[in-house]
C-alpha positions in Angstrom: -1.1 10.6 6.4 -0.2 11.6 10.1 2.9 10.0 11.5 0.9 7.1 13.1 -0.7 6.1 9.8 2.8 6.3 8.0 4.4 4.2 10.8 1.6 1.7 10.2 2.2 1.7 6.5 5.8 1.1 6.8 5.4 -1.7 9.3 2.7 -3.5 7.3 4.4 -3.1 4.1 7.7 -4.5 5.6 5.6 -7.5 7.1 3.9 -8.0 3.9 7.1 -8.0 1.7 8.7 -10.3 4.2 5.9 -12.8 4.0 5.1 -12.6 0.3 8.6 -12.4 -1.2 10.4 -15.7 -2.3 13.3 -16.6 -0.2 15.8 -15.8 -3.1 14.0 -12.4 -3.6 13.1 -13.2 -7.2 9.5 -13.2 -6.7 6.8 -11.2 -4.9 3.1 -12.0 -4.7 1.8 -8.5 -5.4 -1.8 -9.5 -5.0 -1.3 -10.8 -1.5 0.9 -7.7 -0.6 -1.9 -5.4 -1.8 -4.7 -7.4 -0.2 -2.7 -7.5 3.2 -2.3 -3.6 3.4 -5.9 -2.9 2.0 -7.4 -5.0 4.9 -5.3 -3.7 7.6 -5.8 -0.1 6.7 -9.7 -0.7 6.3 -9.8 -2.7 9.6 -7.8 0.1 11.6 -9.0 3.3 10.0 -12.1 2.5 8.2 -13.2 3.7 4.9 -12.4 2.2 1.7 -8.6 2.0 0.9 -7.0 1.2 -2.5 -3.4 -0.4 -2.8 -1.6 -0.5 -6.1 1.8 -2.0 -6.6 4.0 -2.4 -9.8 5.7 -0.2 -12.3 3.2 2.3 -13.3 1.8 5.6 -14.1 -1.5 6.6 -12.7 -4.0 9.4 -12.0 -6.2 9.1 -9.0 -8.4 11.0 -6.5 -7.7 10.5 -2.9 -8.7 12.0 0.5 -6.5 14.9 1.3 -3.7 13.6 3.7 -4.6 10.0 3.3 -2.1 8.6 0.9 1.6 7.4 0.9 3.8 6.0 -1.8 6.9 3.8 -1.5 9.6 3.2 -4.2 10.9 -0.4 -4.0 14.3 -1.8 -5.0 13.3 -2.7 -8.5 11.5 0.4 -9.8 8.2 -0.9 -8.6 6.1 1.3 -6.5 3.4 0.7 -3.7 0.7 3.3 -3.5 -1.8 3.3 -0.7 -4.6 5.9 -0.5 -8.1 6.2 0.8 -10.6 6.3 -1.9 -12.7 9.6 -2.1 -16.4 9.4 -2.5 -17.8 11.5 -5.2 -20.4 13.9 -4.1 
């Protein structure tokens, strides 16, 4: 991702975590967090974006330069990437 997209990703993830995490920090609504990020990326940057959140291992195909990954405090990760279309 270019620096502007990275800044958006950080800002949007922070906002979503703040809104969708319980006050005591014991629960996060992963579905809402993922939906929020996906919607914002598709609205601003177009294309089809995927957001995966949790403690996972995965293999995927993404568009070159259009992905970012975050490690959260509890070993959970957030992965955001633009889906590649197969030709």
